[in-house]
DOTI-977945 format. One line per field, with one value per residue (C-alpha): residue number from 1; residue in three letters; z, y negated, x. Coordinates in steps of 0.05 Angstrom, whole numbers. Example, Ala and Ser with C-alpha at 12.3 -4.5 7.8 and 13.67 -1.06 7.14 Angstrom:
BEGIN
nr: c(1 / 2)
rest: c(ala / ser)
up: c(156 / 143)
north: c(90 / 21)
east: c(246 / 273)
END
This chain:
BEGIN
nr: c(1 / 2 / 3 / 4 / 5 / 6 / 7 / 8 / 9 / 10 / 11 / 12 / 13 / 14 / 15 / 16 / 17 / 18 / 19 / 20 / 21 / 22 / 23 / 24 / 25 / 26 / 27 / 28 / 29 / 30 / 31 / 32 / 33 / 34 / 35 / 36 / 37 / 38 / 39 / 40 / 41 / 42 / 43 / 44 / 45 / 46 / 47 / 48 / 49 / 50 / 51 / 52 / 53 / 54 / 55 / 56 / 57 / 58 / 59 / 60 / 61 / 62 / 63 / 64 / 65 / 66 / 67 / 68 / 69 / 70 / 71 / 72 / 73 / 74 / 75 / 76 / 77 / 78 / 79 / 80 / 81 / 82 / 83 / 84 / 85 / 86 / 87 / 88 / 89 / 90 / 91 / 92 / 93 / 94 / 95 / 96 / 97 / 98 / 99 / 100 / 101 / 102 / 103 / 104 / 105 / 106 / 107 / 108 / 109 / 110 / 111 / 112 / 113 / 114 / 115 / 116 / 117 / 118 / 119 / 120 / 121 / 122 / 123 / 124 / 125 / 126 / 127 / 128 / 129 / 130 / 131 / 132 / 133 / 134 / 135 / 136 / 137 / 138 / 139 / 140 / 141 / 142 / 143 / 144 / 145 / 146 / 147 / 148 / 149 / 150 / 151 / 152 / 153 / 154 / 155 / 156 / 157 / 158 / 159 / 160 / 161 / 162 / 163 / 164 / 165 / 166 / 167 / 168 / 169 / 170 / 171 / 172 / 173 / 174 / 175 / 176 / 177 / 178 / 179 / 180 / 181 / 182 / 183 / 184 / 185 / 186 / 187 / 188 / 189 / 190 / 191 / 192 / 193 / 194 / 195 / 196 / 197 / 198 / 199 / 200 / 201 / 202 / 203 / 204 / 205 / 206 / 207 / 208 / 209 / 210 / 211 / 212 / 213 / 214 / 215 / 216 / 217 / 218 / 219 / 220 / 221 / 222 / 223 / 224 / 225 / 226 / 227 / 228 / 229 / 230 / 231 / 232 / 233 / 234 / 235 / 236 / 237 / 238 / 239 / 240 / 241 / 242 / 243 / 244 / 245 / 246 / 247 / 248 / 249 / 250 / 251 / 252 / 253 / 254 / 255 / 256 / 257 / 258 / 259 / 260 / 261 / 262 / 263 / 264 / 265 / 266 / 267 / 268 / 269 / 270 / 271 / 272 / 273 / 274 / 275 / 276 / 277 / 278 / 279 / 280 / 281 / 282 / 283 / 284 / 285 / 286 / 287 / 288 / 289 / 290 / 291 / 292 / 293 / 294 / 295 / 296 / 297 / 298 / 299 / 300 / 301 / 302 / 303 / 304 / 305 / 306 / 307 / 308 / 309 / 310 / 311 / 312 / 313 / 314 / 315 / 316 / 317 / 318 / 319)
rest: c(unk / unk / unk / unk / unk / unk / unk / unk / unk / unk / unk / unk / unk / unk / unk / unk / unk / unk / unk / unk / unk / unk / unk / unk / unk / unk / unk / unk / unk / unk / unk / unk / unk / unk / unk / unk / unk / unk / unk / unk / unk / unk / unk / unk / unk / unk / unk / unk / unk / unk / unk / unk / unk / unk / unk / unk / unk / unk / unk / unk / unk / unk / unk / unk / unk / unk / unk / unk / unk / unk / unk / unk / unk / unk / unk / unk / unk / unk / unk / unk / unk / unk / unk / unk / unk / unk / unk / unk / unk / unk / unk / unk / unk / unk / unk / unk / unk / unk / unk / unk / unk / unk / unk / unk / unk / unk / unk / unk / unk / unk / unk / unk / unk / unk / unk / unk / unk / unk / unk / unk / unk / unk / unk / unk / unk / unk / unk / unk / unk / unk / unk / unk / unk / unk / unk / unk / unk / unk / unk / unk / unk / unk / unk / unk / unk / unk / unk / unk / unk / unk / unk / unk / unk / unk / unk / unk / unk / unk / unk / unk / unk / unk / unk / unk / unk / unk / unk / unk / unk / unk / unk / unk / unk / unk / unk / unk / unk / unk / unk / unk / unk / unk / unk / unk / unk / unk / unk / unk / unk / unk / unk / unk / unk / unk / unk / unk / unk / unk / unk / unk / unk / unk / unk / unk / unk / unk / unk / unk / unk / unk / unk / unk / unk / unk / unk / unk / unk / unk / unk / unk / unk / unk / unk / unk / unk / unk / unk / unk / unk / unk / unk / unk / unk / unk / unk / unk / unk / unk / unk / unk / unk / unk / unk / unk / unk / unk / unk / unk / unk / unk / unk / unk / unk / unk / unk / unk / unk / unk / unk / unk / unk / unk / unk / unk / unk / unk / unk / unk / unk / unk / unk / unk / unk / unk / unk / unk / unk / unk / unk / unk / unk / unk / unk / unk / unk / unk / unk / unk / unk / unk / unk / unk / unk / unk / unk / unk / unk / unk / unk / unk / unk / unk / unk / unk / unk / unk / unk / unk / unk / unk / unk / unk / unk / unk / unk / unk / unk / unk / unk)
up: c(-36 / -22 / -49 / -90 / -118 / -182 / -207 / -162 / -195 / -150 / -136 / -119 / -88 / -86 / -36 / -21 / -36 / -101 / -118 / -65 / -113 / -131 / -211 / -205 / -168 / -213 / -275 / -248 / -225 / -292 / -337 / -307 / -264 / -315 / -256 / -302 / -348 / -405 / -372 / -385 / -332 / -318 / -288 / -257 / -246 / -202 / -210 / -258 / -230 / -259 / -273 / -330 / -358 / -431 / -447 / -517 / -493 / -433 / -483 / -521 / -459 / -450 / -393 / -402 / -369 / -352 / -318 / -270 / -239 / -171 / -202 / -246 / -183 / -184 / -195 / -267 / -288 / -260 / -288 / -356 / -349 / -327 / -388 / -438 / -415 / -378 / -336 / -295 / -249 / -230 / -200 / -172 / -163 / -117 / -102 / -37 / -22 / -34 / 25 / 23 / 30 / -38 / -65 / -9 / 5 / -67 / -103 / -146 / -204 / -184 / -164 / -151 / -87 / -52 / -43 / -23 / -3 / -10 / 20 / -5 / 36 / 16 / 80 / 68 / 75 / 122 / 182 / 141 / 118 / 188 / 213 / 161 / 129 / 192 / 183 / 108 / 121 / 183 / 142 / 84 / 140 / 182 / 116 / 87 / 86 / 67 / 78 / 35 / 59 / 2 / -7 / 59 / 83 / 144 / 177 / 168 / 234 / 219 / 287 / 306 / 246 / 246 / 321 / 308 / 251 / 290 / 342 / 291 / 242 / 276 / 215 / 162 / 137 / 138 / 85 / 78 / 12 / 0 / -51 / -100 / -95 / -56 / -6 / 58 / 112 / 178 / 218 / 273 / 337 / 396 / 456 / 509 / 577 / 611 / 615 / 576 / 608 / 674 / 696 / 704 / 663 / 710 / 665 / 686 / 673 / 615 / 582 / 560 / 493 / 475 / 500 / 459 / 394 / 406 / 424 / 364 / 316 / 355 / 390 / 391 / 435 / 489 / 487 / 556 / 592 / 655 / 661 / 710 / 685 / 703 / 654 / 644 / 634 / 568 / 560 / 489 / 486 / 440 / 493 / 529 / 607 / 615 / 566 / 569 / 545 / 596 / 553 / 553 / 515 / 468 / 425 / 353 / 299 / 332 / 400 / 369 / 352 / 413 / 407 / 461 / 450 / 488 / 477 / 495 / 565 / 594 / 663 / 702 / 738 / 676 / 678 / 746 / 717 / 694 / 637 / 653 / 721 / 733 / 748 / 757 / 716 / 727 / 677 / 620 / 549 / 496 / 425 / 380 / 312 / 307 / 242 / 239 / 234 / 189 / 234 / 303 / 360 / 436 / 485 / 564 / 605 / 674 / 740 / 780 / 765 / 825 / 832 / 832 / 826 / 760 / 723 / 738 / 667 / 626 / 554 / 535 / 481 / 433 / 444)
north: c(-1108 / -1176 / -1212 / -1270 / -1326 / -1290 / -1238 / -1177 / -1115 / -1057 / -1004 / -933 / -888 / -814 / -784 / -715 / -662 / -623 / -579 / -614 / -628 / -702 / -693 / -648 / -702 / -757 / -719 / -705 / -780 / -806 / -755 / -724 / -781 / -838 / -878 / -932 / -944 / -960 / -1012 / -1014 / -970 / -959 / -891 / -884 / -813 / -803 / -728 / -675 / -612 / -547 / -591 / -641 / -702 / -702 / -765 / -776 / -759 / -811 / -863 / -856 / -874 / -935 / -903 / -906 / -857 / -875 / -822 / -855 / -831 / -861 / -910 / -940 / -964 / -1033 / -1102 / -1114 / -1045 / -1056 / -1126 / -1099 / -1045 / -1099 / -1145 / -1085 / -1055 / -1111 / -1063 / -1082 / -1020 / -985 / -912 / -887 / -812 / -820 / -770 / -740 / -737 / -812 / -860 / -906 / -968 / -949 / -980 / -1022 / -1060 / -1089 / -1146 / -1123 / -1155 / -1212 / -1188 / -1117 / -1097 / -1030 / -1015 / -943 / -889 / -817 / -762 / -693 / -631 / -559 / -529 / -462 / -498 / -552 / -520 / -506 / -577 / -608 / -558 / -577 / -644 / -675 / -748 / -750 / -711 / -758 / -823 / -799 / -779 / -847 / -890 / -854 / -883 / -812 / -743 / -684 / -613 / -570 / -493 / -478 / -413 / -380 / -386 / -460 / -493 / -550 / -577 / -576 / -611 / -664 / -680 / -681 / -733 / -778 / -784 / -815 / -847 / -856 / -896 / -841 / -803 / -725 / -680 / -605 / -569 / -494 / -454 / -466 / -541 / -555 / -610 / -623 / -672 / -645 / -667 / -618 / -640 / -638 / -599 / -650 / -628 / -689 / -707 / -770 / -774 / -791 / -866 / -858 / -816 / -789 / -764 / -703 / -715 / -657 / -687 / -754 / -727 / -705 / -770 / -808 / -770 / -770 / -845 / -863 / -824 / -847 / -914 / -932 / -875 / -901 / -973 / -994 / -929 / -939 / -895 / -876 / -845 / -839 / -867 / -897 / -971 / -1000 / -1075 / -1096 / -1162 / -1192 / -1181 / -1235 / -1240 / -1204 / -1145 / -1079 / -1006 / -952 / -889 / -822 / -791 / -736 / -681 / -689 / -642 / -603 / -603 / -653 / -703 / -744 / -809 / -854 / -861 / -908 / -967 / -1041 / -1057 / -1125 / -1139 / -1203 / -1170 / -1139 / -1188 / -1156 / -1087 / -1052 / -1009 / -932 / -946 / -893 / -926 / -907 / -951 / -964 / -1004 / -1010 / -987 / -1038 / -1045 / -1097 / -1104 / -1079 / -1109 / -1055 / -1003 / -1044 / -1029 / -1028 / -986 / -977 / -1028 / -1024 / -1082 / -1063 / -1084 / -1045 / -1018 / -984 / -956 / -878 / -816 / -787 / -736 / -667 / -657 / -713 / -694 / -688 / -640 / -641 / -570)
east: c(1874 / 1841 / 1783 / 1798 / 1754 / 1741 / 1692 / 1701 / 1723 / 1704 / 1757 / 1737 / 1795 / 1795 / 1844 / 1863 / 1919 / 1926 / 1865 / 1823 / 1769 / 1785 / 1783 / 1721 / 1684 / 1709 / 1687 / 1617 / 1612 / 1634 / 1601 / 1543 / 1520 / 1541 / 1566 / 1597 / 1533 / 1576 / 1617 / 1690 / 1723 / 1797 / 1812 / 1882 / 1903 / 1962 / 1969 / 1950 / 1916 / 1881 / 1819 / 1834 / 1801 / 1772 / 1806 / 1778 / 1708 / 1714 / 1740 / 1679 / 1640 / 1685 / 1726 / 1802 / 1847 / 1917 / 1966 / 2014 / 2081 / 2095 / 2145 / 2084 / 2047 / 2075 / 2041 / 2070 / 2043 / 1972 / 1970 / 1987 / 1931 / 1885 / 1900 / 1897 / 1830 / 1796 / 1757 / 1694 / 1706 / 1769 / 1773 / 1839 / 1852 / 1910 / 1968 / 1960 / 2037 / 2044 / 2044 / 1983 / 2022 / 2055 / 1988 / 1962 / 2029 / 2030 / 1996 / 1939 / 1904 / 1858 / 1787 / 1805 / 1771 / 1769 / 1694 / 1696 / 1749 / 1732 / 1777 / 1771 / 1791 / 1795 / 1766 / 1801 / 1871 / 1853 / 1890 / 1951 / 1956 / 1946 / 1998 / 2050 / 2033 / 2000 / 2016 / 1994 / 1929 / 1912 / 1927 / 1880 / 1825 / 1834 / 1827 / 1768 / 1694 / 1673 / 1703 / 1681 / 1701 / 1691 / 1697 / 1665 / 1638 / 1609 / 1677 / 1687 / 1691 / 1645 / 1629 / 1703 / 1726 / 1671 / 1682 / 1758 / 1749 / 1704 / 1759 / 1804 / 1755 / 1687 / 1658 / 1670 / 1611 / 1629 / 1601 / 1607 / 1602 / 1596 / 1633 / 1576 / 1587 / 1522 / 1531 / 1496 / 1503 / 1526 / 1469 / 1482 / 1450 / 1499 / 1478 / 1488 / 1514 / 1478 / 1404 / 1386 / 1318 / 1347 / 1354 / 1430 / 1476 / 1529 / 1585 / 1625 / 1702 / 1700 / 1640 / 1675 / 1691 / 1620 / 1586 / 1640 / 1625 / 1546 / 1540 / 1585 / 1537 / 1473 / 1483 / 1411 / 1391 / 1439 / 1424 / 1399 / 1421 / 1459 / 1525 / 1574 / 1643 / 1714 / 1765 / 1834 / 1842 / 1873 / 1876 / 1893 / 1934 / 1878 / 1823 / 1791 / 1800 / 1733 / 1747 / 1781 / 1772 / 1755 / 1775 / 1810 / 1867 / 1835 / 1860 / 1839 / 1858 / 1912 / 1954 / 2006 / 1950 / 1931 / 1887 / 1861 / 1787 / 1733 / 1689 / 1699 / 1676 / 1657 / 1671 / 1687 / 1744 / 1777 / 1836 / 1859 / 1862 / 1929 / 1941 / 1935 / 1898 / 1840 / 1775 / 1702 / 1657 / 1585 / 1551 / 1497 / 1507 / 1494 / 1518 / 1548 / 1582 / 1652 / 1688 / 1740 / 1688 / 1641 / 1580 / 1551 / 1577 / 1569 / 1598 / 1594 / 1571 / 1599 / 1571 / 1624 / 1695 / 1728 / 1799 / 1799 / 1840 / 1865 / 1822 / 1838 / 1851 / 1883 / 1862 / 1790 / 1761 / 1703 / 1674)
END
């Protein structure tokens, strides 16, 4: 969905599998919080669950509900709905079993611009979905601006889930709700295995994952710190001759989900490095704006990059 030279029509997307809480959240947002403030709003519901919309009541609030089948997600139908209702806001409760490019890959009415994507997850079934519908689940998590775990209890592995998500989507805000629907930000302070008060952070091999997550969440407290760590070289084809990524392969949500994680590093000799070489990096942590993450994140300004032996354990973890 691209911005055009017309008045912007904000689009809010709710992702998640059936019974994940999408409709409940939409009802609360539309009715209890009066999110639309009386403006004409189009609500596209792509599945029907136990929780339903009061279509007539919502119409009295200038909110129009349209239920879509998969074949209805096409340019002509969306253009017809835009012309019929002339909404100033659009909300889409998307079907969790449909591919994202079903919607993202088509031309949409002028002005439609996605401003927020929220993924809802039933914490009690998260592990089951990851095991059996892994690619669909990961697509929903990687796309989201906010991820809401609901139906949490004392057995919910909040820290583990949060760290795994940050490995695949470091810009997402992660929220946990208990069974009463009370939400709280997961502001758990990581217990760091290294001493930030020292002049130099000498990172042990097994601590890369913890450092990555904490510096993603709190880049300011690392700016200006010197660091020494072992990593594998990755040089994207789009990078300049003085740029590379020293990183590690990390296990995310399950054993079959492996992602390469790391931060951009500036080093004059980067053009001589080869992918998958193991190096010892010495440098200073700074931060800069990352367009793909819509915010600032850490970068490394290296003073020394030396060849070294491979890490004893190739994968890193987040516990």
